[in-house]
Biotite code that builds the C-alpha atoms (Angstrom):
import biotite.structure as struc

atoms = struc.array([
    struc.Atom([21.410, 10.351, -6.821], chain_id="A", res_id=1, res_name="MET", atom_name="CA", element="C"),
    struc.Atom([18.208, 10.720, -8.867], chain_id="A", res_id=2, res_name="PRO", atom_name="CA", element="C"),
    struc.Atom([15.819, 13.484, -7.802], chain_id="A", res_id=3, res_name="VAL", atom_name="CA", element="C"),
    struc.Atom([13.025, 11.046, -6.956], chain_id="A", res_id=4, res_name="TRP", atom_name="CA", element="C"),
    struc.Atom([15.264, 9.280, -4.399], chain_id="A", res_id=5, res_name="LYS", atom_name="CA", element="C"),
    struc.Atom([16.274, 12.450, -2.567], chain_id="A", res_id=6, res_name="ARG", atom_name="CA", element="C"),
    struc.Atom([14.830, 13.373, 0.779], chain_id="A", res_id=7, res_name="LYS", atom_name="CA", element="C"),
    struc.Atom([12.580, 16.433, 0.974], chain_id="A", res_id=8, res_name="LYS", atom_name="CA", element="C"),
    struc.Atom([15.084, 18.180, 3.227], chain_id="A", res_id=9, res_name="LYS", atom_name="CA", element="C"),
    struc.Atom([17.885, 17.740, 0.699], chain_id="A", res_id=10, res_name="GLN", atom_name="CA", element="C"),
    struc.Atom([15.682, 18.919, -2.167], chain_id="A", res_id=11, res_name="PHE", atom_name="CA", element="C"),
    struc.Atom([14.585, 21.945, -0.111], chain_id="A", res_id=12, res_name="ALA", atom_name="CA", element="C"),
    struc.Atom([18.250, 22.841, 0.423], chain_id="A", res_id=13, res_name="GLN", atom_name="CA", element="C"),
    struc.Atom([18.977, 22.504, -3.294], chain_id="A", res_id=14, res_name="GLU", atom_name="CA", element="C"),
    struc.Atom([16.320, 25.087, -4.166], chain_id="A", res_id=15, res_name="ILE", atom_name="CA", element="C"),
    struc.Atom([16.896, 27.196, -1.018], chain_id="A", res_id=16, res_name="ASP", atom_name="CA", element="C"),
    struc.Atom([13.419, 26.728, 0.444], chain_id="A", res_id=17, res_name="VAL", atom_name="CA", element="C"),
    struc.Atom([12.553, 26.027, 4.049], chain_id="A", res_id=18, res_name="ASP", atom_name="CA", element="C"),
    struc.Atom([11.755, 22.292, 4.391], chain_id="A", res_id=19, res_name="PRO", atom_name="CA", element="C"),
    struc.Atom([8.518, 23.125, 6.219], chain_id="A", res_id=20, res_name="THR", atom_name="CA", element="C"),
    struc.Atom([7.371, 25.366, 3.368], chain_id="A", res_id=21, res_name="GLU", atom_name="CA", element="C"),
    struc.Atom([8.205, 22.646, 0.831], chain_id="A", res_id=22, res_name="LEU", atom_name="CA", element="C"),
    struc.Atom([6.237, 20.105, 2.858], chain_id="A", res_id=23, res_name="SER", atom_name="CA", element="C"),
    struc.Atom([3.234, 22.457, 3.021], chain_id="A", res_id=24, res_name="GLN", atom_name="CA", element="C"),
    struc.Atom([3.332, 22.887, -0.763], chain_id="A", res_id=25, res_name="ILE", atom_name="CA", element="C"),
    struc.Atom([3.629, 19.145, -1.384], chain_id="A", res_id=26, res_name="ILE", atom_name="CA", element="C"),
    struc.Atom([0.695, 18.456, 0.960], chain_id="A", res_id=27, res_name="ASN", atom_name="CA", element="C"),
    struc.Atom([-1.433, 21.224, -0.634], chain_id="A", res_id=28, res_name="LYS", atom_name="CA", element="C"),
    struc.Atom([-1.567, 23.365, 2.507], chain_id="A", res_id=29, res_name="HIS", atom_name="CA", element="C"),
    struc.Atom([0.105, 26.210, 0.626], chain_id="A", res_id=30, res_name="ARG", atom_name="CA", element="C"),
    struc.Atom([0.476, 27.257, -3.009], chain_id="A", res_id=31, res_name="LYS", atom_name="CA", element="C"),
    struc.Atom([3.999, 27.632, -4.410], chain_id="A", res_id=32, res_name="PRO", atom_name="CA", element="C"),
    struc.Atom([5.189, 31.207, -4.840], chain_id="A", res_id=33, res_name="THR", atom_name="CA", element="C"),
    struc.Atom([6.554, 32.512, -8.129], chain_id="A", res_id=34, res_name="GLU", atom_name="CA", element="C"),
    struc.Atom([10.108, 32.320, -6.773], chain_id="A", res_id=35, res_name="LYS", atom_name="CA", element="C"),
    struc.Atom([9.692, 28.613, -6.018], chain_id="A", res_id=36, res_name="ILE", atom_name="CA", element="C"),
    struc.Atom([8.222, 27.963, -9.454], chain_id="A", res_id=37, res_name="ILE", atom_name="CA", element="C"),
    struc.Atom([11.199, 29.666, -11.110], chain_id="A", res_id=38, res_name="TYR", atom_name="CA", element="C"),
    struc.Atom([13.598, 27.732, -8.881], chain_id="A", res_id=39, res_name="ARG", atom_name="CA", element="C"),
    struc.Atom([11.939, 24.476, -9.945], chain_id="A", res_id=40, res_name="LEU", atom_name="CA", element="C"),
    struc.Atom([12.449, 25.473, -13.572], chain_id="A", res_id=41, res_name="GLU", atom_name="CA", element="C"),
    struc.Atom([16.123, 26.277, -12.971], chain_id="A", res_id=42, res_name="ILE", atom_name="CA", element="C"),
    struc.Atom([16.680, 23.160, -10.857], chain_id="A", res_id=43, res_name="HIS", atom_name="CA", element="C"),
    struc.Atom([15.203, 20.940, -13.573], chain_id="A", res_id=44, res_name="SER", atom_name="CA", element="C"),
    struc.Atom([17.453, 22.548, -16.199], chain_id="A", res_id=45, res_name="ASN", atom_name="CA", element="C"),
    struc.Atom([14.251, 23.879, -17.857], chain_id="A", res_id=46, res_name="ARG", atom_name="CA", element="C"),
    struc.Atom([12.853, 20.374, -18.330], chain_id="A", res_id=47, res_name="ASN", atom_name="CA", element="C"),
    struc.Atom([9.874, 21.560, -16.264], chain_id="A", res_id=48, res_name="PHE", atom_name="CA", element="C"),
    struc.Atom([9.408, 25.189, -17.355], chain_id="A", res_id=49, res_name="PRO", atom_name="CA", element="C"),
    struc.Atom([7.778, 27.732, -15.075], chain_id="A", res_id=50, res_name="ALA", atom_name="CA", element="C"),
    struc.Atom([4.886, 28.164, -17.497], chain_id="A", res_id=51, res_name="ILE", atom_name="CA", element="C"),
    struc.Atom([4.007, 24.480, -17.052], chain_id="A", res_id=52, res_name="MET", atom_name="CA", element="C"),
    struc.Atom([3.777, 24.930, -13.261], chain_id="A", res_id=53, res_name="TRP", atom_name="CA", element="C"),
    struc.Atom([1.622, 28.058, -13.699], chain_id="A", res_id=54, res_name="PHE", atom_name="CA", element="C"),
    struc.Atom([-0.722, 26.203, -16.064], chain_id="A", res_id=55, res_name="LYS", atom_name="CA", element="C"),
    struc.Atom([-1.074, 23.323, -13.593], chain_id="A", res_id=56, res_name="ILE", atom_name="CA", element="C"),
    struc.Atom([-1.949, 25.757, -10.799], chain_id="A", res_id=57, res_name="LEU", atom_name="CA", element="C"),
    struc.Atom([-4.442, 27.509, -13.075], chain_id="A", res_id=58, res_name="GLU", atom_name="CA", element="C"),
    struc.Atom([-6.143, 24.197, -13.916], chain_id="A", res_id=59, res_name="LYS", atom_name="CA", element="C"),
    struc.Atom([-6.342, 23.286, -10.221], chain_id="A", res_id=60, res_name="GLU", atom_name="CA", element="C"),
    struc.Atom([-7.961, 26.637, -9.461], chain_id="A", res_id=61, res_name="ARG", atom_name="CA", element="C"),
    struc.Atom([-10.459, 26.241, -12.322], chain_id="A", res_id=62, res_name="ALA", atom_name="CA", element="C"),
    struc.Atom([-11.375, 22.790, -10.993], chain_id="A", res_id=63, res_name="TYR", atom_name="CA", element="C"),
    struc.Atom([-11.951, 24.241, -7.516], chain_id="A", res_id=64, res_name="GLU", atom_name="CA", element="C"),
    struc.Atom([-14.155, 26.999, -8.928], chain_id="A", res_id=65, res_name="LEU", atom_name="CA", element="C"),
    struc.Atom([-16.275, 24.496, -10.838], chain_id="A", res_id=66, res_name="LEU", atom_name="CA", element="C"),
    struc.Atom([-16.613, 21.852, -8.145], chain_id="A", res_id=67, res_name="HIS", atom_name="CA", element="C"),
    struc.Atom([-16.335, 23.480, -4.713], chain_id="A", res_id=68, res_name="ASP", atom_name="CA", element="C"),
    struc.Atom([-19.833, 24.832, -4.142], chain_id="A", res_id=69, res_name="LYS", atom_name="CA", element="C"),
    struc.Atom([-18.990, 25.817, -0.567], chain_id="A", res_id=70, res_name="SER", atom_name="CA", element="C"),
    struc.Atom([-16.967, 28.764, -1.916], chain_id="A", res_id=71, res_name="ILE", atom_name="CA", element="C"),
    struc.Atom([-20.040, 30.134, -3.720], chain_id="A", res_id=72, res_name="VAL", atom_name="CA", element="C"),
    struc.Atom([-22.267, 29.459, -0.725], chain_id="A", res_id=73, res_name="ASN", atom_name="CA", element="C"),
    struc.Atom([-19.856, 31.257, 1.617], chain_id="A", res_id=74, res_name="ASN", atom_name="CA", element="C"),
    struc.Atom([-19.650, 34.288, -0.668], chain_id="A", res_id=75, res_name="GLU", atom_name="CA", element="C"),
    struc.Atom([-23.405, 34.467, -1.319], chain_id="A", res_id=76, res_name="ARG", atom_name="CA", element="C"),
    struc.Atom([-23.949, 36.369, 1.948], chain_id="A", res_id=77, res_name="SER", atom_name="CA", element="C"),
    struc.Atom([-21.698, 39.191, 0.679], chain_id="A", res_id=78, res_name="HIS", atom_name="CA", element="C"),
    struc.Atom([-23.856, 39.888, -2.402], chain_id="A", res_id=79, res_name="VAL", atom_name="CA", element="C"),
    struc.Atom([-26.654, 42.335, -1.630], chain_id="A", res_id=80, res_name="LYS", atom_name="CA", element="C"),
    struc.Atom([-28.575, 42.043, -4.901], chain_id="A", res_id=81, res_name="GLN", atom_name="CA", element="C"),
    struc.Atom([-28.498, 39.605, -7.819], chain_id="A", res_id=82, res_name="GLN", atom_name="CA", element="C"),
    struc.Atom([-29.234, 40.439, -11.445], chain_id="A", res_id=83, res_name="LEU", atom_name="CA", element="C"),
    struc.Atom([-32.692, 39.408, -12.576], chain_id="A", res_id=84, res_name="LYS", atom_name="CA", element="C"),
    struc.Atom([-31.567, 37.697, -15.799], chain_id="A", res_id=85, res_name="PHE", atom_name="CA", element="C"),
    struc.Atom([-29.337, 34.748, -16.599], chain_id="A", res_id=86, res_name="SER", atom_name="CA", element="C"),
    struc.Atom([-27.217, 33.881, -19.636], chain_id="A", res_id=87, res_name="LEU", atom_name="CA", element="C"),
    struc.Atom([-27.568, 30.144, -19.054], chain_id="A", res_id=88, res_name="THR", atom_name="CA", element="C"),
])
């Protein structure tokens, strides 16, 4: 059976991950751990190398940093003093 036709529970068993954890990763409630990324690489017979997954996660994080202003606003209260110059 092709991977894309498998149920999440079956796929979770194939990579030895709790189905709930897999669901949380798929629905972006949790980030995949390194062990899961390496298991995905092994499961795909290296067709989807671990480095590809890490790069995707890095790009997602960069996008969040650029576009989610609430993170900066939440952290602003923790900074006691700002520098008086700007490079931009």
